[in-house]
ChimeraX commands (.cxc) that place a marker at each C-alpha (Angstrom):
marker #1 position 0.00,0.00,0.00 radius 0.5
marker #1 position 1.78,3.10,-1.22 radius 0.5
marker #1 position 2.06,6.02,1.15 radius 0.5
marker #1 position 0.67,4.26,4.23 radius 0.5
marker #1 position 0.77,6.67,7.19 radius 0.5
marker #1 position 2.58,5.63,10.37 radius 0.5
marker #1 position 1.59,8.31,12.86 radius 0.5
marker #1 position 1.05,7.21,16.47 radius 0.5
marker #1 position 0.88,10.50,18.34 radius 0.5
marker #1 position 1.55,14.19,18.10 radius 0.5
marker #1 position 4.99,14.72,16.60 radius 0.5
marker #1 position 7.72,17.30,16.39 radius 0.5
marker #1 position 8.97,15.68,13.21 radius 0.5
marker #1 position 8.95,18.30,10.50 radius 0.5
marker #1 position 7.20,16.33,7.76 radius 0.5
marker #1 position 4.16,15.10,9.64 radius 0.5
marker #1 position 0.81,16.46,8.72 radius 0.5
marker #1 position 2.14,18.62,5.91 radius 0.5
marker #1 position 0.87,16.97,2.79 radius 0.5
marker #1 position 3.56,14.30,2.71 radius 0.5
marker #1 position 6.53,16.65,2.89 radius 0.5
marker #1 position 9.59,15.42,4.75 radius 0.5
marker #1 position 11.23,12.00,4.50 radius 0.5
marker #1 position 9.42,8.67,4.26 radius 0.5
marker #1 position 10.61,5.56,6.02 radius 0.5
marker #1 position 12.04,4.27,2.74 radius 0.5
marker #1 position 13.96,7.49,2.19 radius 0.5
marker #1 position 15.40,7.28,5.70 radius 0.5
marker #1 position 16.40,3.67,5.03 radius 0.5
marker #1 position 18.12,4.74,1.82 radius 0.5
marker #1 position 20.00,7.44,3.69 radius 0.5
marker #1 position 20.99,4.98,6.41 radius 0.5
marker #1 position 22.10,2.54,3.72 radius 0.5
marker #1 position 24.25,5.24,2.13 radius 0.5
marker #1 position 25.96,5.98,5.45 radius 0.5
marker #1 position 26.47,2.25,5.99 radius 0.5
marker #1 position 27.97,1.87,2.52 radius 0.5
marker #1 position 30.37,4.75,3.18 radius 0.5
marker #1 position 31.44,3.12,6.45 radius 0.5
marker #1 position 32.14,-0.21,4.80 radius 0.5
marker #1 position 33.94,1.29,1.81 radius 0.5
marker #1 position 36.30,2.87,4.31 radius 0.5
marker #1 position 36.69,-0.29,6.40 radius 0.5
marker #1 position 36.63,-3.02,3.76 radius 0.5
marker #1 position 37.93,-1.50,0.52 radius 0.5
marker #1 position 40.40,1.13,1.74 radius 0.5
marker #1 position 41.62,-0.16,5.10 radius 0.5
marker #1 position 41.20,-3.89,4.47 radius 0.5
marker #1 position 41.99,-3.89,0.75 radius 0.5
marker #1 position 44.20,-1.08,-0.53 radius 0.5
marker #1 position 46.05,-0.63,2.78 radius 0.5
marker #1 position 46.12,-4.38,3.58 radius 0.5
marker #1 position 44.71,-3.75,7.05 radius 0.5
marker #1 position 44.60,-7.43,8.05 radius 0.5
marker #1 position 48.40,-7.70,7.81 radius 0.5
marker #1 position 49.79,-5.40,10.50 radius 0.5
marker #1 position 53.30,-5.10,9.09 radius 0.5
marker #1 position 52.14,-4.39,5.55 radius 0.5
marker #1 position 49.50,-1.96,6.85 radius 0.5
marker #1 position 52.04,0.00,8.91 radius 0.5
marker #1 position 54.37,0.19,5.93 radius 0.5
marker #1 position 51.51,1.38,3.71 radius 0.5
marker #1 position 50.34,4.15,6.05 radius 0.5
marker #1 position 53.90,5.38,6.51 radius 0.5
marker #1 position 53.77,6.76,2.95 radius 0.5
marker #1 position 52.15,10.06,2.00 radius 0.5
marker #1 position 49.58,8.30,-0.19 radius 0.5
marker #1 position 48.86,5.84,2.58 radius 0.5
marker #1 position 48.22,8.67,5.03 radius 0.5
marker #1 position 45.77,10.29,2.62 radius 0.5
marker #1 position 43.94,7.04,2.05 radius 0.5
marker #1 position 43.78,6.38,5.78 radius 0.5
marker #1 position 42.30,9.84,6.33 radius 0.5
marker #1 position 39.73,9.19,3.59 radius 0.5
marker #1 position 38.82,5.88,5.24 radius 0.5
marker #1 position 38.43,7.56,8.63 radius 0.5
marker #1 position 36.14,10.24,7.18 radius 0.5
marker #1 position 33.99,7.57,5.53 radius 0.5
marker #1 position 33.86,5.60,8.76 radius 0.5
marker #1 position 32.85,8.68,10.73 radius 0.5
marker #1 position 29.99,9.24,8.28 radius 0.5
marker #1 position 29.01,5.61,8.80 radius 0.5
marker #1 position 28.34,6.31,12.49 radius 0.5
marker #1 position 25.10,8.01,11.41 radius 0.5
marker #1 position 23.62,4.77,10.10 radius 0.5
marker #1 position 22.72,2.88,13.27 radius 0.5
marker #1 position 20.57,5.58,14.96 radius 0.5
marker #1 position 18.51,5.80,11.75 radius 0.5
marker #1 position 17.98,2.04,11.62 radius 0.5
marker #1 position 17.25,1.90,15.36 radius 0.5
marker #1 position 14.60,4.59,14.97 radius 0.5
marker #1 position 13.00,2.83,11.99 radius 0.5
marker #1 position 13.09,-0.48,13.88 radius 0.5
marker #1 position 10.97,0.98,16.68 radius 0.5
marker #1 position 8.56,2.51,14.15 radius 0.5
marker #1 position 8.31,-0.82,12.36 radius 0.5
marker #1 position 7.72,-2.68,15.62 radius 0.5
marker #1 position 4.93,-0.27,16.57 radius 0.5
marker #1 position 3.14,-0.48,13.23 radius 0.5
marker #1 position 3.82,-3.92,11.78 radius 0.5
marker #1 position 0.78,-6.14,11.29 radius 0.5
marker #1 position 2.67,-9.30,12.30 radius 0.5
marker #1 position 5.42,-8.94,14.89 radius 0.5
marker #1 position 6.27,-12.64,14.83 radius 0.5
marker #1 position 7.03,-12.51,11.11 radius 0.5
marker #1 position 8.98,-9.29,11.62 radius 0.5
marker #1 position 11.16,-10.95,14.27 radius 0.5
marker #1 position 11.66,-14.06,12.11 radius 0.5
marker #1 position 12.68,-11.96,9.08 radius 0.5
marker #1 position 15.19,-9.94,11.08 radius 0.5
marker #1 position 16.60,-13.07,12.72 radius 0.5
marker #1 position 17.00,-14.79,9.35 radius 0.5
marker #1 position 18.67,-11.68,7.91 radius 0.5
marker #1 position 21.10,-11.53,10.86 radius 0.5
marker #1 position 21.98,-15.21,10.40 radius 0.5
marker #1 position 22.44,-14.90,6.63 radius 0.5
marker #1 position 24.48,-11.71,6.96 radius 0.5
marker #1 position 26.96,-12.94,9.58 radius 0.5
marker #1 position 29.34,-14.88,7.29 radius 0.5
marker #1 position 29.35,-12.01,4.78 radius 0.5
marker #1 position 30.10,-9.55,7.59 radius 0.5
marker #1 position 32.89,-11.73,8.98 radius 0.5
marker #1 position 34.46,-12.29,5.58 radius 0.5
marker #1 position 34.30,-8.62,4.57 radius 0.5
marker #1 position 35.61,-7.22,7.87 radius 0.5
marker #1 position 37.83,-10.01,9.21 radius 0.5
marker #1 position 38.65,-12.16,6.17 radius 0.5
marker #1 position 37.11,-15.35,7.58 radius 0.5
marker #1 position 33.70,-16.98,7.29 radius 0.5
marker #1 position 33.35,-17.14,11.08 radius 0.5
marker #1 position 34.65,-14.66,13.64 radius 0.5
marker #1 position 33.28,-15.23,17.13 radius 0.5
marker #1 position 34.47,-12.01,18.77 radius 0.5
marker #1 position 32.23,-9.53,16.94 radius 0.5
marker #1 position 28.80,-9.87,15.33 radius 0.5
marker #1 position 26.93,-7.80,12.76 radius 0.5
marker #1 position 24.59,-4.85,13.30 radius 0.5
marker #1 position 21.48,-6.76,12.18 radius 0.5
marker #1 position 21.89,-9.11,15.12 radius 0.5
marker #1 position 21.82,-6.08,17.43 radius 0.5
marker #1 position 18.57,-4.95,15.81 radius 0.5
marker #1 position 17.11,-8.45,16.17 radius 0.5
marker #1 position 17.97,-8.56,19.87 radius 0.5
marker #1 position 16.37,-5.12,20.10 radius 0.5
marker #1 position 13.16,-6.55,18.63 radius 0.5
marker #1 position 13.14,-9.36,21.18 radius 0.5
marker #1 position 13.67,-6.83,23.95 radius 0.5
marker #1 position 10.81,-4.63,22.67 radius 0.5
marker #1 position 8.52,-7.67,22.56 radius 0.5
marker #1 position 9.42,-8.49,26.16 radius 0.5
marker #1 position 8.77,-4.86,27.15 radius 0.5
marker #1 position 5.31,-5.01,25.57 radius 0.5
marker #1 position 4.47,-8.21,27.41 radius 0.5
marker #1 position 5.74,-6.91,30.75 radius 0.5
marker #1 position 3.11,-5.85,33.29 radius 0.5
marker #1 position 5.24,-4.51,36.14 radius 0.5
marker #1 position 8.14,-2.01,36.03 radius 0.5
marker #1 position 10.47,-4.67,37.44 radius 0.5
marker #1 position 9.66,-6.92,34.48 radius 0.5
marker #1 position 10.35,-4.08,32.06 radius 0.5
marker #1 position 13.73,-3.40,33.66 radius 0.5
marker #1 position 14.51,-7.10,33.49 radius 0.5
marker #1 position 13.58,-7.18,29.79 radius 0.5
marker #1 position 15.92,-4.26,29.08 radius 0.5
marker #1 position 18.75,-5.82,31.09 radius 0.5
marker #1 position 18.25,-9.15,29.33 radius 0.5
marker #1 position 18.53,-7.45,25.93 radius 0.5
marker #1 position 21.69,-5.62,27.01 radius 0.5
marker #1 position 23.13,-8.82,28.48 radius 0.5
marker #1 position 22.47,-10.85,25.34 radius 0.5
marker #1 position 24.04,-8.18,23.14 radius 0.5
marker #1 position 27.09,-8.04,25.41 radius 0.5
marker #1 position 27.37,-11.83,25.55 radius 0.5
marker #1 position 27.20,-12.19,21.76 radius 0.5
marker #1 position 29.50,-9.16,21.26 radius 0.5
marker #1 position 27.25,-7.52,18.71 radius 0.5
marker #1 position 27.94,-4.31,16.84 radius 0.5
marker #1 position 26.94,-1.26,18.96 radius 0.5
marker #1 position 26.49,-3.64,21.88 radius 0.5
marker #1 position 24.76,-2.46,25.08 radius 0.5
marker #1 position 24.41,1.18,24.01 radius 0.5
marker #1 position 22.70,0.02,20.82 radius 0.5
marker #1 position 20.08,-1.88,22.83 radius 0.5
marker #1 position 19.62,1.05,25.22 radius 0.5
marker #1 position 19.10,3.34,22.22 radius 0.5
marker #1 position 16.42,1.06,20.77 radius 0.5
marker #1 position 14.76,0.88,24.18 radius 0.5
marker #1 position 14.78,4.67,24.62 radius 0.5
marker #1 position 13.41,5.34,21.13 radius 0.5
marker #1 position 10.54,2.96,21.88 radius 0.5
marker #1 position 9.92,3.98,25.51 radius 0.5
marker #1 position 9.57,7.68,24.63 radius 0.5
marker #1 position 7.51,7.07,21.47 radius 0.5
marker #1 position 4.72,9.33,22.77 radius 0.5
marker #1 position 7.05,12.12,23.86 radius 0.5
marker #1 position 9.07,13.30,20.89 radius 0.5
marker #1 position 11.15,15.82,22.84 radius 0.5
marker #1 position 12.34,13.12,25.25 radius 0.5
marker #1 position 12.74,10.66,22.36 radius 0.5
marker #1 position 14.96,13.09,20.50 radius 0.5
marker #1 position 16.93,14.07,23.62 radius 0.5
marker #1 position 17.72,10.55,24.80 radius 0.5
marker #1 position 18.32,9.35,21.27 radius 0.5
marker #1 position 20.95,12.03,20.74 radius 0.5
marker #1 position 22.54,11.45,24.16 radius 0.5
marker #1 position 22.88,7.69,23.72 radius 0.5
marker #1 position 24.05,8.06,20.11 radius 0.5
marker #1 position 26.66,10.60,21.19 radius 0.5
marker #1 position 27.88,8.26,23.94 radius 0.5
marker #1 position 28.17,5.41,21.45 radius 0.5
marker #1 position 30.34,7.55,19.16 radius 0.5
marker #1 position 32.53,9.31,21.72 radius 0.5
marker #1 position 35.66,8.20,19.87 radius 0.5
marker #1 position 34.25,9.79,16.69 radius 0.5
marker #1 position 33.49,13.19,18.27 radius 0.5
marker #1 position 29.88,12.13,19.10 radius 0.5
marker #1 position 29.04,12.34,15.40 radius 0.5
marker #1 position 26.17,9.81,15.64 radius 0.5
marker #1 position 24.02,12.50,17.26 radius 0.5
marker #1 position 23.86,14.19,13.84 radius 0.5
marker #1 position 21.70,11.31,12.61 radius 0.5
marker #1 position 18.70,13.03,14.20 radius 0.5
marker #1 position 18.87,15.85,11.66 radius 0.5
marker #1 position 17.22,13.64,8.99 radius 0.5
marker #1 position 15.19,11.71,11.58 radius 0.5
marker #1 position 13.30,14.86,12.62 radius 0.5
marker #1 position 12.22,15.21,8.97 radius 0.5
marker #1 position 10.41,11.86,9.10 radius 0.5
marker #1 position 6.87,12.37,7.83 radius 0.5
marker #1 position 5.31,9.22,9.28 radius 0.5
marker #1 position 4.87,7.49,5.92 radius 0.5
marker #1 position 6.50,4.17,5.15 radius 0.5
marker #1 position 6.80,4.53,1.39 radius 0.5
marker #1 position 6.33,1.90,-1.33 radius 0.5
marker #1 position 6.09,-1.69,-0.06 radius 0.5
marker #1 position 7.80,-3.02,-3.21 radius 0.5
marker #1 position 11.16,-1.88,-1.88 radius 0.5
marker #1 position 10.94,-3.86,1.37 radius 0.5
marker #1 position 12.98,-6.86,0.25 radius 0.5
marker #1 position 15.51,-4.68,-1.56 radius 0.5
marker #1 position 16.34,-3.10,1.78 radius 0.5
marker #1 position 16.57,-6.51,3.45 radius 0.5
marker #1 position 18.94,-7.78,0.74 radius 0.5
marker #1 position 21.15,-4.70,0.79 radius 0.5
marker #1 position 23.13,-5.58,3.91 radius 0.5
marker #1 position 24.57,-8.98,2.93 radius 0.5
marker #1 position 24.78,-8.14,-0.79 radius 0.5
marker #1 position 26.78,-4.94,-0.35 radius 0.5
marker #1 position 29.18,-6.70,2.04 radius 0.5
marker #1 position 29.76,-9.47,-0.50 radius 0.5
marker #1 position 30.39,-6.98,-3.31 radius 0.5
marker #1 position 32.77,-4.89,-1.21 radius 0.5
marker #1 position 34.69,-8.02,-0.21 radius 0.5
marker #1 position 35.39,-8.85,-3.86 radius 0.5
marker #1 position 36.19,-5.22,-4.68 radius 0.5
marker #1 position 38.61,-5.12,-1.74 radius 0.5
marker #1 position 40.35,-8.27,-3.00 radius 0.5
marker #1 position 40.72,-6.75,-6.45 radius 0.5
marker #1 position 41.93,-3.45,-4.98 radius 0.5
marker #1 position 44.53,-5.22,-2.85 radius 0.5
marker #1 position 45.99,-6.88,-5.95 radius 0.5
marker #1 position 45.71,-4.01,-8.42 radius 0.5
marker #1 position 46.07,-0.78,-6.43 radius 0.5
marker #1 position 47.30,-1.90,-3.04 radius 0.5
marker #1 position 50.19,0.10,-1.63 radius 0.5
marker link #1:1,2 radius 0.2
marker link #1:2,3 radius 0.2
marker link #1:3,4 radius 0.2
marker link #1:4,5 radius 0.2
marker link #1:5,6 radius 0.2
marker link #1:6,7 radius 0.2
marker link #1:7,8 radius 0.2
marker link #1:8,9 radius 0.2
marker link #1:9,10 radius 0.2
marker link #1:10,11 radius 0.2
marker link #1:11,12 radius 0.2
marker link #1:12,13 radius 0.2
marker link #1:13,14 radius 0.2
marker link #1:14,15 radius 0.2
marker link #1:15,16 radius 0.2
marker link #1:16,17 radius 0.2
marker link #1:17,18 radius 0.2
marker link #1:18,19 radius 0.2
marker link #1:19,20 radius 0.2
marker link #1:20,21 radius 0.2
marker link #1:21,22 radius 0.2
marker link #1:22,23 radius 0.2
marker link #1:23,24 radius 0.2
marker link #1:24,25 radius 0.2
marker link #1:25,26 radius 0.2
marker link #1:26,27 radius 0.2
marker link #1:27,28 radius 0.2
marker link #1:28,29 radius 0.2
marker link #1:29,30 radius 0.2
marker link #1:30,31 radius 0.2
marker link #1:31,32 radius 0.2
marker link #1:32,33 radius 0.2
marker link #1:33,34 radius 0.2
marker link #1:34,35 radius 0.2
marker link #1:35,36 radius 0.2
marker link #1:36,37 radius 0.2
marker link #1:37,38 radius 0.2
marker link #1:38,39 radius 0.2
marker link #1:39,40 radius 0.2
marker link #1:40,41 radius 0.2
marker link #1:41,42 radius 0.2
marker link #1:42,43 radius 0.2
marker link #1:43,44 radius 0.2
marker link #1:44,45 radius 0.2
marker link #1:45,46 radius 0.2
marker link #1:46,47 radius 0.2
marker link #1:47,48 radius 0.2
marker link #1:48,49 radius 0.2
marker link #1:49,50 radius 0.2
marker link #1:50,51 radius 0.2
marker link #1:51,52 radius 0.2
marker link #1:52,53 radius 0.2
marker link #1:53,54 radius 0.2
marker link #1:54,55 radius 0.2
marker link #1:55,56 radius 0.2
marker link #1:56,57 radius 0.2
marker link #1:57,58 radius 0.2
marker link #1:58,59 radius 0.2
marker link #1:59,60 radius 0.2
marker link #1:60,61 radius 0.2
marker link #1:61,62 radius 0.2
marker link #1:62,63 radius 0.2
marker link #1:63,64 radius 0.2
marker link #1:64,65 radius 0.2
marker link #1:65,66 radius 0.2
marker link #1:66,67 radius 0.2
marker link #1:67,68 radius 0.2
marker link #1:68,69 radius 0.2
marker link #1:69,70 radius 0.2
marker link #1:70,71 radius 0.2
marker link #1:71,72 radius 0.2
marker link #1:72,73 radius 0.2
marker link #1:73,74 radius 0.2
marker link #1:74,75 radius 0.2
marker link #1:75,76 radius 0.2
marker link #1:76,77 radius 0.2
marker link #1:77,78 radius 0.2
marker link #1:78,79 radius 0.2
marker link #1:79,80 radius 0.2
marker link #1:80,81 radius 0.2
marker link #1:81,82 radius 0.2
marker link #1:82,83 radius 0.2
marker link #1:83,84 radius 0.2
marker link #1:84,85 radius 0.2
marker link #1:85,86 radius 0.2
marker link #1:86,87 radius 0.2
marker link #1:87,88 radius 0.2
marker link #1:88,89 radius 0.2
marker link #1:89,90 radius 0.2
marker link #1:90,91 radius 0.2
marker link #1:91,92 radius 0.2
marker link #1:92,93 radius 0.2
marker link #1:93,94 radius 0.2
marker link #1:94,95 radius 0.2
marker link #1:95,96 radius 0.2
marker link #1:96,97 radius 0.2
marker link #1:97,98 radius 0.2
marker link #1:98,99 radius 0.2
marker link #1:99,100 radius 0.2
marker link #1:100,101 radius 0.2
marker link #1:101,102 radius 0.2
marker link #1:102,103 radius 0.2
marker link #1:103,104 radius 0.2
marker link #1:104,105 radius 0.2
marker link #1:105,106 radius 0.2
marker link #1:106,107 radius 0.2
marker link #1:107,108 radius 0.2
marker link #1:108,109 radius 0.2
marker link #1:109,110 radius 0.2
marker link #1:110,111 radius 0.2
marker link #1:111,112 radius 0.2
marker link #1:112,113 radius 0.2
marker link #1:113,114 radius 0.2
marker link #1:114,115 radius 0.2
marker link #1:115,116 radius 0.2
marker link #1:116,117 radius 0.2
marker link #1:117,118 radius 0.2
marker link #1:118,119 radius 0.2
marker link #1:119,120 radius 0.2
marker link #1:120,121 radius 0.2
marker link #1:121,122 radius 0.2
marker link #1:122,123 radius 0.2
marker link #1:123,124 radius 0.2
marker link #1:124,125 radius 0.2
marker link #1:125,126 radius 0.2
marker link #1:126,127 radius 0.2
marker link #1:127,128 radius 0.2
marker link #1:128,129 radius 0.2
marker link #1:129,130 radius 0.2
marker link #1:130,131 radius 0.2
marker link #1:131,132 radius 0.2
marker link #1:132,133 radius 0.2
marker link #1:133,134 radius 0.2
marker link #1:134,135 radius 0.2
marker link #1:135,136 radius 0.2
marker link #1:136,137 radius 0.2
marker link #1:137,138 radius 0.2
marker link #1:138,139 radius 0.2
marker link #1:139,140 radius 0.2
marker link #1:140,141 radius 0.2
marker link #1:141,142 radius 0.2
marker link #1:142,143 radius 0.2
marker link #1:143,144 radius 0.2
marker link #1:144,145 radius 0.2
marker link #1:145,146 radius 0.2
marker link #1:146,147 radius 0.2
marker link #1:147,148 radius 0.2
marker link #1:148,149 radius 0.2
marker link #1:149,150 radius 0.2
marker link #1:150,151 radius 0.2
marker link #1:151,152 radius 0.2
marker link #1:152,153 radius 0.2
marker link #1:153,154 radius 0.2
marker link #1:154,155 radius 0.2
marker link #1:155,156 radius 0.2
marker link #1:156,157 radius 0.2
marker link #1:157,158 radius 0.2
marker link #1:158,159 radius 0.2
marker link #1:159,160 radius 0.2
marker link #1:160,161 radius 0.2
marker link #1:161,162 radius 0.2
marker link #1:162,163 radius 0.2
marker link #1:163,164 radius 0.2
marker link #1:164,165 radius 0.2
marker link #1:165,166 radius 0.2
marker link #1:166,167 radius 0.2
marker link #1:167,168 radius 0.2
marker link #1:168,169 radius 0.2
marker link #1:169,170 radius 0.2
marker link #1:170,171 radius 0.2
marker link #1:171,172 radius 0.2
marker link #1:172,173 radius 0.2
marker link #1:173,174 radius 0.2
marker link #1:174,175 radius 0.2
marker link #1:175,176 radius 0.2
marker link #1:176,177 radius 0.2
marker link #1:177,178 radius 0.2
marker link #1:178,179 radius 0.2
marker link #1:179,180 radius 0.2
marker link #1:180,181 radius 0.2
marker link #1:181,182 radius 0.2
marker link #1:182,183 radius 0.2
marker link #1:183,184 radius 0.2
marker link #1:184,185 radius 0.2
marker link #1:185,186 radius 0.2
marker link #1:186,187 radius 0.2
marker link #1:187,188 radius 0.2
marker link #1:188,189 radius 0.2
marker link #1:189,190 radius 0.2
marker link #1:190,191 radius 0.2
marker link #1:191,192 radius 0.2
marker link #1:192,193 radius 0.2
marker link #1:193,194 radius 0.2
marker link #1:194,195 radius 0.2
marker link #1:195,196 radius 0.2
marker link #1:196,197 radius 0.2
marker link #1:197,198 radius 0.2
marker link #1:198,199 radius 0.2
marker link #1:199,200 radius 0.2
marker link #1:200,201 radius 0.2
marker link #1:201,202 radius 0.2
marker link #1:202,203 radius 0.2
marker link #1:203,204 radius 0.2
marker link #1:204,205 radius 0.2
marker link #1:205,206 radius 0.2
marker link #1:206,207 radius 0.2
marker link #1:207,208 radius 0.2
marker link #1:208,209 radius 0.2
marker link #1:209,210 radius 0.2
marker link #1:210,211 radius 0.2
marker link #1:211,212 radius 0.2
marker link #1:212,213 radius 0.2
marker link #1:213,214 radius 0.2
marker link #1:214,215 radius 0.2
marker link #1:215,216 radius 0.2
marker link #1:216,217 radius 0.2
marker link #1:217,218 radius 0.2
marker link #1:218,219 radius 0.2
marker link #1:219,220 radius 0.2
marker link #1:220,221 radius 0.2
marker link #1:221,222 radius 0.2
marker link #1:222,223 radius 0.2
marker link #1:223,224 radius 0.2
marker link #1:224,225 radius 0.2
marker link #1:225,226 radius 0.2
marker link #1:226,227 radius 0.2
marker link #1:227,228 radius 0.2
marker link #1:228,229 radius 0.2
marker link #1:229,230 radius 0.2
marker link #1:230,231 radius 0.2
marker link #1:231,232 radius 0.2
marker link #1:232,233 radius 0.2
marker link #1:233,234 radius 0.2
marker link #1:234,235 radius 0.2
marker link #1:235,236 radius 0.2
marker link #1:236,237 radius 0.2
marker link #1:237,238 radius 0.2
marker link #1:238,239 radius 0.2
marker link #1:239,240 radius 0.2
marker link #1:240,241 radius 0.2
marker link #1:241,242 radius 0.2
marker link #1:242,243 radius 0.2
marker link #1:243,244 radius 0.2
marker link #1:244,245 radius 0.2
marker link #1:245,246 radius 0.2
marker link #1:246,247 radius 0.2
marker link #1:247,248 radius 0.2
marker link #1:248,249 radius 0.2
marker link #1:249,250 radius 0.2
marker link #1:250,251 radius 0.2
marker link #1:251,252 radius 0.2
marker link #1:252,253 radius 0.2
marker link #1:253,254 radius 0.2
marker link #1:254,255 radius 0.2
marker link #1:255,256 radius 0.2
marker link #1:256,257 radius 0.2
marker link #1:257,258 radius 0.2
marker link #1:258,259 radius 0.2
marker link #1:259,260 radius 0.2
marker link #1:260,261 radius 0.2
marker link #1:261,262 radius 0.2
marker link #1:262,263 radius 0.2
marker link #1:263,264 radius 0.2
marker link #1:264,265 radius 0.2
view
C-alpha cells in the first residue's frame, strides 16, 4: 500500500501532517544505507583492501607513505559518516515494531537476515567466514526486537527493567555491533515514542555516547530523523532493503580483493 501513514501520536517531526513533505521511512532507510555503505567502503575497501589492514606489518608500511596517510584519512572520514547509520535504523526499527501487522514474522525476518548476513560480515571485515568475537549490526537490531517484545508483554516495572537488562546482556554476551548502548538506544526510542522531545533528547545522548571516539558524530543522525513524515513509502522496496546488507558486504569483499591486488600500496 503506497504512502501508508505511520503516525502514532503528536509529533515534532517536520514532515508530519504537511501533505507528505519530509522524508518517508524508505527514504530514511536509503539514507541509512548510504551511510552504511560509506562506512564499509572505508573499512573493507580502503583499510582492508588497498592498505592491507589485516596484515599489520604491511599496513604500517603502507600508512607510513604520503599516499597511505591520505587514504587512511579518507577511510576515517567515511567511517565517521558511517556512524550516522545505526541511529537511523534503530529509529526505523521501533517505528516498524509499533506499526507492523505481524510482529512474529517481523522478528523471524530480522533473525533470518542476521543469520544470513553474519558470514558475509565476517568475511568482509575479518577475512574469515566465522569470527566469534564480533557480530553484525542486524543481530543487534534483532535482539532489540526481542527486547521490545518483552517490554510489551511486561506488566510490572520490574519486568520491564529485566527485559531491558536481558537485551543488554544478550548483546554483550554475543558481542554484537553497537552492543549495550545500541540496545539502550532502541529501548529509549521505543519507551519515549509518545514524547518526541524526550525521544529526541535521549536518542541524541545515547548516540553521542556510542560515538565518543568519533566526536559524538552519531548525534547528527537526528537531523534527517526529525524530517520523518510518518509514511512508510512503497512496499515493493521492502525486500531490496533486506537484501542490501549482505549483498553490499559481498560486493565490497570482492572489490577489496581486487583493490589489494591491483592498487594496493
